[in-house]
All heavy atoms as TSV, in Angstrom:
chain	resi	resn	atom	element	x	y	z
A	1	MET	N	N	123.543	95.037	119.775
A	1	MET	CA	C	122.856	96.270	119.442
A	1	MET	C	C	121.855	96.060	118.317
A	1	MET	O	O	120.799	96.670	118.334
A	1	MET	CB	C	123.851	97.349	119.044
A	1	MET	CG	C	124.641	97.902	120.181
A	1	MET	SD	S	125.685	99.240	119.605
A	1	MET	CE	C	126.797	99.317	120.965
A	2	ALA	N	N	122.215	95.232	117.347
A	2	ALA	CA	C	121.321	95.022	116.204
A	2	ALA	C	C	120.012	94.372	116.633
A	2	ALA	O	O	118.959	94.646	116.064
A	2	ALA	CB	C	122.008	94.168	115.141
A	3	GLY	N	N	120.055	93.546	117.652
A	3	GLY	CA	C	118.850	92.902	118.134
A	3	GLY	C	C	117.969	93.828	118.952
A	3	GLY	O	O	116.819	93.498	119.234
A	4	SER	N	N	118.476	94.988	119.326
A	4	SER	CA	C	117.737	95.913	120.173
A	4	SER	C	C	117.008	96.999	119.399
A	4	SER	O	O	116.092	97.623	119.921
A	4	SER	CB	C	118.693	96.600	121.157
A	4	SER	OG	O	119.327	95.645	121.959
A	5	VAL	N	N	117.415	97.264	118.166
A	5	VAL	CA	C	116.829	98.369	117.401
A	5	VAL	C	C	115.651	97.876	116.559
A	5	VAL	O	O	115.658	96.779	116.028
A	5	VAL	CB	C	117.893	99.064	116.511
A	5	VAL	CG1	C	118.372	98.158	115.410
A	5	VAL	CG2	C	117.392	100.359	115.956
A	6	VAL	N	N	114.615	98.732	116.493
A	6	VAL	CA	C	113.408	98.438	115.720
A	6	VAL	C	C	113.067	99.694	114.929
A	6	VAL	O	O	113.206	100.804	115.435
A	6	VAL	CB	C	112.231	98.082	116.659
A	6	VAL	CG1	C	110.947	97.886	115.897
A	6	VAL	CG2	C	112.551	96.865	117.493
A	7	ALA	N	N	112.602	99.533	113.694
A	7	ALA	CA	C	112.167	100.686	112.896
A	7	ALA	C	C	110.762	101.079	113.340
A	7	ALA	O	O	109.889	100.238	113.477
A	7	ALA	CB	C	112.175	100.350	111.419
A	8	GLU	N	N	110.563	102.368	113.571
A	8	GLU	CA	C	109.275	102.884	114.031
A	8	GLU	C	C	108.824	103.973	113.076
A	8	GLU	O	O	109.632	104.781	112.622
A	8	GLU	CB	C	109.450	103.459	115.438
A	8	GLU	CG	C	108.201	104.032	116.026
A	8	GLU	CD	C	108.475	104.601	117.413
A	8	GLU	OE1	O	108.618	103.824	118.361
A	8	GLU	OE2	O	108.567	105.845	117.521
A	9	ILE	N	N	107.544	104.012	112.760
A	9	ILE	CA	C	106.974	105.040	111.889
A	9	ILE	C	C	106.115	105.952	112.748
A	9	ILE	O	O	105.197	105.488	113.426
A	9	ILE	CB	C	106.144	104.415	110.749
A	9	ILE	CG1	C	107.018	103.468	109.932
A	9	ILE	CG2	C	105.530	105.501	109.875
A	9	ILE	CD1	C	106.274	102.691	108.878
A	10	ASP	N	N	106.404	107.266	112.711
A	10	ASP	CA	C	105.645	108.206	113.530
A	10	ASP	C	C	104.430	108.734	112.759
A	10	ASP	O	O	104.141	108.294	111.645
A	10	ASP	CB	C	106.539	109.339	114.041
A	10	ASP	CG	C	107.108	110.215	112.940
A	10	ASP	OD1	O	106.671	110.096	111.781
A	10	ASP	OD2	O	107.996	111.025	113.247
A	11	ALA	N	N	103.701	109.680	113.351
A	11	ALA	CA	C	102.475	110.211	112.753
A	11	ALA	C	C	102.727	110.912	111.421
A	11	ALA	O	O	101.850	110.940	110.559
A	11	ALA	CB	C	101.806	111.171	113.729
A	12	ALA	N	N	103.927	111.481	111.246
A	12	ALA	CA	C	104.268	112.164	109.991
A	12	ALA	C	C	104.859	111.204	108.963
A	12	ALA	O	O	105.399	111.625	107.948
A	12	ALA	CB	C	105.249	113.297	110.268
A	13	GLU	N	N	104.786	109.907	109.226
A	13	GLU	CA	C	105.291	108.832	108.367
A	13	GLU	C	C	106.812	108.866	108.206
A	13	GLU	O	O	107.345	108.439	107.194
A	13	GLU	CB	C	104.590	108.834	107.010
A	13	GLU	CG	C	103.110	108.530	107.114
A	13	GLU	CD	C	102.431	108.383	105.760
A	13	GLU	OE1	O	103.124	108.393	104.731
A	13	GLU	OE2	O	101.207	108.259	105.750
A	14	ASN	N	N	107.508	109.388	109.200
A	14	ASN	CA	C	108.966	109.332	109.241
A	14	ASN	C	C	109.370	107.981	109.820
A	14	ASN	O	O	108.755	107.501	110.766
A	14	ASN	CB	C	109.541	110.445	110.126
A	14	ASN	CG	C	109.223	111.813	109.586
A	14	ASN	OD1	O	109.392	112.070	108.412
A	14	ASN	ND2	N	108.748	112.699	110.441
A	15	ILE	N	N	110.398	107.389	109.248
A	15	ILE	CA	C	110.904	106.111	109.757
A	15	ILE	C	C	112.123	106.426	110.605
A	15	ILE	O	O	113.036	107.111	110.157
A	15	ILE	CB	C	111.285	105.160	108.613
A	15	ILE	CG1	C	110.058	104.892	107.742
A	15	ILE	CG2	C	111.858	103.859	109.169
A	15	ILE	CD1	C	110.368	104.148	106.468
A	16	LYS	N	N	112.123	105.932	111.845
A	16	LYS	CA	C	113.231	106.215	112.747
A	16	LYS	C	C	113.549	105.000	113.595
A	16	LYS	O	O	112.694	104.148	113.820
A	16	LYS	CB	C	112.906	107.413	113.639
A	16	LYS	CG	C	111.664	107.212	114.497
A	16	LYS	CD	C	111.368	108.457	115.277
A	16	LYS	CE	C	110.144	108.227	116.162
A	16	LYS	NZ	N	109.856	109.380	116.996
A	17	PRO	N	N	114.791	104.905	114.053
A	17	PRO	CA	C	115.155	103.784	114.919
A	17	PRO	C	C	114.569	103.988	116.315
A	17	PRO	O	O	114.484	105.111	116.805
A	17	PRO	CB	C	116.678	103.824	114.943
A	17	PRO	CG	C	117.030	105.224	114.617
A	17	PRO	CD	C	115.934	105.747	113.746
A	18	SER	N	N	114.159	102.893	116.942
A	18	SER	CA	C	113.572	102.976	118.271
A	18	SER	C	C	114.078	101.816	119.119
A	18	SER	O	O	114.401	100.752	118.610
A	18	SER	CB	C	112.051	102.917	118.162
A	18	SER	OG	O	111.465	102.864	119.441
A	19	LYS	N	N	114.123	102.021	120.413
A	19	LYS	CA	C	114.499	100.952	121.333
A	19	LYS	C	C	113.483	100.842	122.465
A	19	LYS	O	O	113.796	100.451	123.567
A	19	LYS	CB	C	115.906	101.155	121.873
A	19	LYS	CG	C	116.085	102.362	122.768
A	19	LYS	CD	C	117.453	102.327	123.391
A	19	LYS	CE	C	117.385	102.983	124.759
A	19	LYS	NZ	N	118.461	102.602	125.607
A	20	LYS	N	N	112.239	101.172	122.173
A	20	LYS	CA	C	111.186	101.175	123.181
A	20	LYS	C	C	111.045	99.856	123.919
A	20	LYS	O	O	110.759	99.829	125.101
A	20	LYS	CB	C	109.845	101.547	122.557
A	20	LYS	CG	C	109.710	103.008	122.244
A	20	LYS	CD	C	108.322	103.314	121.747
A	20	LYS	CE	C	108.176	104.802	121.509
A	20	LYS	NZ	N	106.869	105.169	121.030
A	21	LYS	N	N	111.245	98.752	123.228
A	21	LYS	CA	C	111.038	97.442	123.841
A	21	LYS	C	C	112.321	96.824	124.373
A	21	LYS	O	O	112.341	95.667	124.741
A	21	LYS	CB	C	110.381	96.504	122.836
A	21	LYS	CG	C	109.004	96.979	122.423
A	21	LYS	CD	C	108.339	96.010	121.495
A	21	LYS	CE	C	106.965	96.550	121.143
A	21	LYS	NZ	N	106.199	95.620	120.360
A	22	SER	N	N	113.407	97.599	124.416
A	22	SER	CA	C	114.683	97.064	124.864
A	22	SER	C	C	115.365	98.043	125.818
A	22	SER	O	O	115.211	99.246	125.699
A	22	SER	CB	C	115.587	96.795	123.672
A	22	SER	OG	O	116.850	96.361	124.110
A	23	THR	N	N	116.126	97.503	126.735
A	23	THR	CA	C	116.897	98.349	127.644
A	23	THR	C	C	118.338	98.490	127.176
A	23	THR	O	O	119.106	99.225	127.770
A	23	THR	CB	C	116.888	97.749	129.062
A	23	THR	OG1	O	117.445	96.429	128.998
A	23	THR	CG2	C	115.486	97.693	129.615
A	24	GLU	N	N	118.699	97.788	126.110
A	24	GLU	CA	C	120.069	97.829	125.580
A	24	GLU	C	C	120.270	99.066	124.709
A	24	GLU	O	O	119.328	99.676	124.230
A	24	GLU	CB	C	120.350	96.571	124.751
A	24	GLU	CG	C	120.183	95.276	125.512
A	24	GLU	CD	C	121.178	95.128	126.650
A	24	GLU	OE1	O	122.341	95.536	126.471
A	24	GLU	OE2	O	120.784	94.620	127.702
A	25	LYS	N	N	121.526	99.427	124.494
A	25	LYS	CA	C	121.875	100.590	123.673
A	25	LYS	C	C	121.782	100.266	122.186
A	25	LYS	O	O	121.989	99.130	121.782
A	25	LYS	CB	C	123.289	101.049	124.006
A	25	LYS	CG	C	123.426	101.530	125.429
A	25	LYS	CD	C	124.838	101.943	125.705
A	25	LYS	CE	C	124.956	102.388	127.154
A	25	LYS	NZ	N	126.312	102.755	127.504
A	26	ILE	N	N	121.484	101.283	121.370
A	26	ILE	CA	C	121.414	101.122	119.917
A	26	ILE	C	C	122.323	102.118	119.206
A	26	ILE	O	O	122.321	102.203	117.994
A	26	ILE	CB	C	119.964	101.270	119.395
A	26	ILE	CG1	C	119.430	102.681	119.661
A	26	ILE	CG2	C	119.067	100.216	120.000
A	26	ILE	CD1	C	118.112	102.975	118.951
A	27	TYR	N	N	123.127	102.882	119.944
A	27	TYR	CA	C	123.907	103.976	119.372
A	27	TYR	C	C	124.870	103.518	118.285
A	27	TYR	O	O	125.068	104.223	117.304
A	27	TYR	CB	C	124.670	104.715	120.469
A	27	TYR	CG	C	123.778	105.137	121.604
A	27	TYR	CD1	C	123.979	104.663	122.892
A	27	TYR	CD2	C	122.708	105.993	121.378
A	27	TYR	CE1	C	123.138	105.038	123.928
A	27	TYR	CE2	C	121.871	106.373	122.409
A	27	TYR	CZ	C	122.092	105.897	123.688
A	27	TYR	OH	O	121.262	106.261	124.696
A	28	GLY	N	N	125.501	102.375	118.439
A	28	GLY	CA	C	126.448	101.884	117.435
A	28	GLY	C	C	125.781	101.597	116.109
A	28	GLY	O	O	126.318	101.917	115.043
A	29	ILE	N	N	124.604	101.004	116.147
A	29	ILE	CA	C	123.863	100.696	114.921
A	29	ILE	C	C	123.427	101.989	114.243
A	29	ILE	O	O	123.562	102.152	113.029
A	29	ILE	CB	C	122.638	99.811	115.234
A	29	ILE	CG1	C	123.081	98.450	115.751
A	29	ILE	CG2	C	121.716	99.685	114.025
A	29	ILE	CD1	C	123.851	97.616	114.757
A	30	VAL	N	N	122.916	102.930	115.016
A	30	VAL	CA	C	122.468	104.203	114.458
A	30	VAL	C	C	123.652	104.967	113.856
A	30	VAL	O	O	123.552	105.509	112.757
A	30	VAL	CB	C	121.742	105.049	115.528
A	30	VAL	CG1	C	121.407	106.434	115.004
A	30	VAL	CG2	C	120.473	104.341	115.987
A	31	ALA	N	N	124.781	104.995	114.544
A	31	ALA	CA	C	125.967	105.684	114.030
A	31	ALA	C	C	126.450	105.043	112.732
A	31	ALA	O	O	126.793	105.752	111.770
A	31	ALA	CB	C	127.076	105.666	115.066
A	32	SER	N	N	126.470	103.720	112.658
A	32	SER	CA	C	126.891	103.022	111.438
A	32	SER	C	C	125.950	103.328	110.283
A	32	SER	O	O	126.375	103.510	109.140
A	32	SER	CB	C	126.937	101.521	111.677
A	32	SER	OG	O	127.881	101.217	112.653
A	33	TRP	N	N	124.678	103.381	110.569
A	33	TRP	CA	C	123.661	103.668	109.560
A	33	TRP	C	C	123.859	105.089	109.022
A	33	TRP	O	O	123.849	105.314	107.813
A	33	TRP	CB	C	122.286	103.491	110.197
A	33	TRP	CG	C	121.116	103.837	109.331
A	33	TRP	CD1	C	120.892	103.409	108.057
A	33	TRP	CD2	C	120.019	104.662	109.686
A	33	TRP	NE1	N	119.704	103.921	107.600
A	33	TRP	CE2	C	119.151	104.697	108.589
A	33	TRP	CE3	C	119.678	105.364	110.822
A	33	TRP	CZ2	C	117.970	105.408	108.600
A	33	TRP	CZ3	C	118.491	106.061	110.827
A	33	TRP	CH2	C	117.649	106.092	109.726
A	34	ILE	N	N	124.092	106.048	109.903
A	34	ILE	CA	C	124.289	107.443	109.483
A	34	ILE	C	C	125.575	107.582	108.677
A	34	ILE	O	O	125.597	108.269	107.649
A	34	ILE	CB	C	124.288	108.375	110.702
A	34	ILE	CG1	C	122.876	108.435	111.289
A	34	ILE	CG2	C	124.773	109.773	110.328
A	34	ILE	CD1	C	122.784	109.129	112.622
A	35	MET	N	N	126.661	106.935	109.109
A	35	MET	CA	C	127.916	107.016	108.361
A	35	MET	C	C	127.780	106.369	106.985
A	35	MET	O	O	128.311	106.887	105.997
A	35	MET	CB	C	129.037	106.357	109.154
A	35	MET	CG	C	129.460	107.171	110.362
A	35	MET	SD	S	130.911	106.541	111.209
A	35	MET	CE	C	130.364	104.962	111.790
A	36	GLY	N	N	127.068	105.264	106.887
A	36	GLY	CA	C	126.847	104.620	105.598
A	36	GLY	C	C	126.019	105.483	104.665
A	36	GLY	O	O	126.312	105.596	103.468
A	37	LEU	N	N	124.993	106.120	105.208
A	37	LEU	CA	C	124.160	107.011	104.410
A	37	LEU	C	C	124.965	108.211	103.924
A	37	LEU	O	O	124.871	108.613	102.764
A	37	LEU	CB	C	122.956	107.478	105.238
A	37	LEU	CG	C	121.944	108.361	104.545
A	37	LEU	CD1	C	121.340	107.657	103.333
A	37	LEU	CD2	C	120.850	108.769	105.520
A	38	ASP	N	N	125.800	108.772	104.795
A	38	ASP	CA	C	126.662	109.885	104.417
A	38	ASP	C	C	127.596	109.488	103.283
A	38	ASP	O	O	127.756	110.219	102.312
A	38	ASP	CB	C	127.478	110.350	105.626
A	38	ASP	CG	C	128.495	111.414	105.249
A	38	ASP	OD1	O	128.063	112.520	104.856
A	38	ASP	OD2	O	129.700	111.132	105.338
A	39	ARG	N	N	128.203	108.321	103.390
A	39	ARG	CA	C	129.120	107.856	102.345
A	39	ARG	C	C	128.393	107.671	101.022
A	39	ARG	O	O	128.905	108.030	99.961
A	39	ARG	CB	C	129.793	106.567	102.757
A	39	ARG	CG	C	130.758	106.071	101.715
A	39	ARG	CD	C	131.721	105.085	102.287
A	39	ARG	NE	N	132.532	104.517	101.244
A	39	ARG	CZ	C	133.725	104.989	100.883
A	39	ARG	NH1	N	134.226	106.029	101.498
A	39	ARG	NH2	N	134.408	104.427	99.927
A	40	ALA	N	N	127.193	107.126	101.065
A	40	ALA	CA	C	126.427	106.913	99.835
A	40	ALA	C	C	126.048	108.234	99.177
A	40	ALA	O	O	126.070	108.349	97.954
A	40	ALA	CB	C	125.173	106.107	100.145
A	41	ILE	N	N	125.736	109.241	99.975
A	41	ILE	CA	C	125.333	110.532	99.427
A	41	ILE	C	C	126.533	111.316	98.896
A	41	ILE	O	O	126.488	111.876	97.807
A	41	ILE	CB	C	124.598	111.363	100.498
A	41	ILE	CG1	C	123.241	110.730	100.802
A	41	ILE	CG2	C	124.419	112.811	100.050
A	41	ILE	CD1	C	122.541	111.329	102.005
A	42	ARG	N	N	127.612	111.360	99.656
A	42	ARG	CA	C	128.764	112.188	99.285
A	42	ARG	C	C	129.660	111.570	98.224
A	42	ARG	O	O	130.338	112.275	97.500
A	42	ARG	CB	C	129.632	112.463	100.508
A	42	ARG	CG	C	129.002	113.391	101.481
A	42	ARG	CD	C	130.001	113.697	102.548
A	42	ARG	NE	N	129.360	114.329	103.663
A	42	ARG	CZ	C	129.934	115.264	104.385
A	42	ARG	NH1	N	131.157	115.642	104.108
A	42	ARG	NH2	N	129.300	115.797	105.389
A	43	HIS	N	N	129.712	110.279	98.136
A	43	HIS	CA	C	130.681	109.620	97.271
A	43	HIS	C	C	130.003	108.829	96.156
A	43	HIS	O	O	130.314	107.675	95.939
A	43	HIS	CB	C	131.571	108.690	98.097
A	43	HIS	CG	C	132.311	109.402	99.173
A	43	HIS	ND1	N	133.359	110.243	98.925
A	43	HIS	CD2	C	132.127	109.414	100.510
A	43	HIS	CE1	C	133.800	110.739	100.055
A	43	HIS	NE2	N	133.072	110.259	101.036
A	44	GLU	N	N	129.087	109.487	95.465
A	44	GLU	CA	C	128.436	108.816	94.345
A	44	GLU	C	C	129.469	108.553	93.266
A	44	GLU	O	O	130.200	109.441	92.845
A	44	GLU	CB	C	127.312	109.677	93.791
A	44	GLU	CG	C	126.120	109.748	94.694
A	44	GLU	CD	C	124.966	110.490	94.047
A	44	GLU	OE1	O	124.816	110.399	92.806
A	44	GLU	OE2	O	124.247	111.158	94.770
A	45	GLN	N	N	129.529	107.339	92.830
A	45	GLN	CA	C	130.519	106.958	91.827
A	45	GLN	C	C	129.817	106.775	90.492
A	45	GLN	O	O	128.782	106.124	90.413
A	45	GLN	CB	C	131.200	105.663	92.247
A	45	GLN	CG	C	132.344	105.278	91.369
A	45	GLN	CD	C	133.046	104.047	91.903
A	45	GLN	OE1	O	132.547	103.374	92.779
A	45	GLN	NE2	N	134.185	103.759	91.353
A	46	GLN	N	N	130.388	107.334	89.463
A	46	GLN	CA	C	129.835	107.215	88.124
A	46	GLN	C	C	130.519	106.054	87.418
A	46	GLN	O	O	131.642	106.182	86.964
A	46	GLN	CB	C	130.047	108.521	87.346
A	46	GLN	CG	C	129.482	109.744	88.025
A	46	GLN	CD	C	127.979	109.678	88.185
A	46	GLN	OE1	O	127.276	109.131	87.342
A	46	GLN	NE2	N	127.471	110.227	89.261
A	47	GLY	N	N	129.904	104.923	87.367
A	47	GLY	CA	C	130.482	103.754	86.722
A	47	GLY	C	C	131.467	103.036	87.626
A	47	GLY	O	O	131.616	103.338	88.799
A	48	SER	N	N	132.161	102.089	87.068
A	48	SER	CA	C	133.115	101.274	87.804
A	48	SER	C	C	134.526	101.837	87.657
A	48	SER	O	O	134.853	102.445	86.639
A	48	SER	CB	C	133.087	99.841	87.268
A	48	SER	OG	O	134.124	99.081	87.835
A	49	VAL	N	N	135.371	101.620	88.661
A	49	VAL	CA	C	136.769	102.041	88.538
A	49	VAL	C	C	137.465	101.259	87.439
A	49	VAL	O	O	138.466	101.702	86.891
A	49	VAL	CB	C	137.553	101.884	89.861
A	49	VAL	CG1	C	136.998	102.804	90.916
A	49	VAL	CG2	C	137.559	100.461	90.335
A	50	TYR	N	N	136.948	100.097	87.099
A	50	TYR	CA	C	137.559	99.266	86.066
A	50	TYR	C	C	137.211	99.725	84.653
A	50	TYR	O	O	137.745	99.234	83.678
A	50	TYR	CB	C	137.174	97.801	86.259
A	50	TYR	CG	C	137.667	97.288	87.585
A	50	TYR	CD1	C	136.788	97.005	88.617
A	50	TYR	CD2	C	139.028	97.113	87.821
A	50	TYR	CE1	C	137.239	96.556	89.844
A	50	TYR	CE2	C	139.493	96.674	89.036
A	50	TYR	CZ	C	138.596	96.392	90.039
A	50	TYR	OH	O	139.062	95.962	91.252
A	51	ASP	N	N	136.295	100.699	84.517
A	51	ASP	CA	C	136.002	101.277	83.214
A	51	ASP	C	C	137.155	102.158	82.737
A	51	ASP	O	O	137.328	102.372	81.549
A	51	ASP	CB	C	134.722	102.122	83.272
A	51	ASP	CG	C	133.483	101.268	83.485
A	51	ASP	OD1	O	133.542	100.049	83.200
A	51	ASP	OD2	O	132.462	101.825	83.949
A	52	ASP	N	N	137.938	102.673	83.655
A	52	ASP	CA	C	139.089	103.521	83.350
A	52	ASP	C	C	140.283	102.625	83.037
A	52	ASP	O	O	140.677	101.803	83.855
A	52	ASP	CB	C	139.396	104.418	84.557
A	52	ASP	CG	C	140.533	105.385	84.305
A	52	ASP	OD1	O	141.029	105.441	83.163
A	52	ASP	OD2	O	140.915	106.080	85.261
A	53	PRO	N	N	140.894	102.758	81.853
A	53	PRO	CA	C	142.021	101.887	81.497
A	53	PRO	C	C	143.208	102.016	82.449
A	53	PRO	O	O	144.017	101.106	82.560
A	53	PRO	CB	C	142.411	102.341	80.093
A	53	PRO	CG	C	141.448	103.369	79.673
A	53	PRO	CD	C	140.541	103.687	80.805
A	54	GLU	N	N	143.312	103.130	83.156
A	54	GLU	CA	C	144.395	103.329	84.105
A	54	GLU	C	C	144.287	102.380	85.300
A	54	GLU	O	O	145.269	102.060	85.945
A	54	GLU	CB	C	144.370	104.777	84.618
A	54	GLU	CG	C	145.664	105.515	84.407
A	54	GLU	CD	C	145.558	106.926	84.920
A	54	GLU	OE1	O	145.689	107.133	86.130
A	54	GLU	OE2	O	145.330	107.816	84.079
A	55	HIS	N	N	143.080	101.942	85.610
A	55	HIS	CA	C	142.836	101.076	86.764
A	55	HIS	C	C	142.489	99.662	86.321
A	55	HIS	O	O	141.592	99.041	86.859
A	55	HIS	CB	C	141.695	101.621	87.617
A	55	HIS	CG	C	141.999	102.921	88.258
A	55	HIS	ND1	N	141.611	104.116	87.691
A	55	HIS	CD2	C	142.670	103.224	89.382
A	55	HIS	CE1	C	142.011	105.098	88.468
A	55	HIS	NE2	N	142.676	104.594	89.494
A	56	GLY	N	N	143.185	99.151	85.351
A	56	GLY	CA	C	142.887	97.832	84.794
A	56	GLY	C	C	142.943	96.729	85.847
A	56	GLY	O	O	143.458	96.895	86.937
A	57	LEU	N	N	142.409	95.604	85.515
A	57	LEU	CA	C	142.399	94.446	86.398
A	57	LEU	C	C	143.683	93.660	86.220
A	57	LEU	O	O	144.080	93.327	85.110
A	57	LEU	CB	C	141.188	93.562	86.043
A	57	LEU	CG	C	140.989	92.316	86.885
A	57	LEU	CD1	C	140.726	92.700	88.333
A	57	LEU	CD2	C	139.822	91.512	86.349
A	58	TRP	N	N	144.366	93.388	87.317
A	58	TRP	CA	C	145.609	92.628	87.297
A	58	TRP	C	C	145.335	91.217	87.793
A	58	TRP	O	O	144.711	91.034	88.814
A	58	TRP	CB	C	146.651	93.270	88.219
A	58	TRP	CG	C	147.147	94.580	87.720
A	58	TRP	CD1	C	146.431	95.722	87.518
A	58	TRP	CD2	C	148.483	94.887	87.344
A	58	TRP	NE1	N	147.224	96.716	87.056
A	58	TRP	CE2	C	148.505	96.235	86.939
A	58	TRP	CE3	C	149.655	94.160	87.316
A	58	TRP	CZ2	C	149.651	96.863	86.511
A	58	TRP	CZ3	C	150.797	94.814	86.899
A	58	TRP	CH2	C	150.786	96.140	86.481
A	59	VAL	N	N	145.812	90.242	87.056
A	59	VAL	CA	C	145.657	88.842	87.455
A	59	VAL	C	C	147.024	88.264	87.692
A	59	VAL	O	O	147.913	88.382	86.857
A	59	VAL	CB	C	144.902	88.043	86.362
A	59	VAL	CG1	C	144.766	86.593	86.784
A	59	VAL	CG2	C	143.546	88.665	86.072
A	60	LEU	N	N	147.215	87.640	88.822
A	60	LEU	CA	C	148.517	87.028	89.137
A	60	LEU	C	C	148.459	85.539	88.915
A	60	LEU	O	O	147.543	84.867	89.137
A	60	LEU	CB	C	148.905	87.301	90.593
A	60	LEU	CG	C	149.073	88.772	90.932
A	60	LEU	CD1	C	149.350	88.907	92.434
A	60	LEU	CD2	C	150.190	89.385	90.135
């Protein structure tokens, strides 16, 4: 799927995935991209979890 998707810029300068030159499916790549973007937007983390003394680093 990754080899089938290409970034395309339309007249309004929007960047979107395209498969014009391929007959293969790209849905898995697009779904992964959307889920990753959702996670980045919804789960913004302020600093590292290791900054909190409760979540210290354990070495065995």
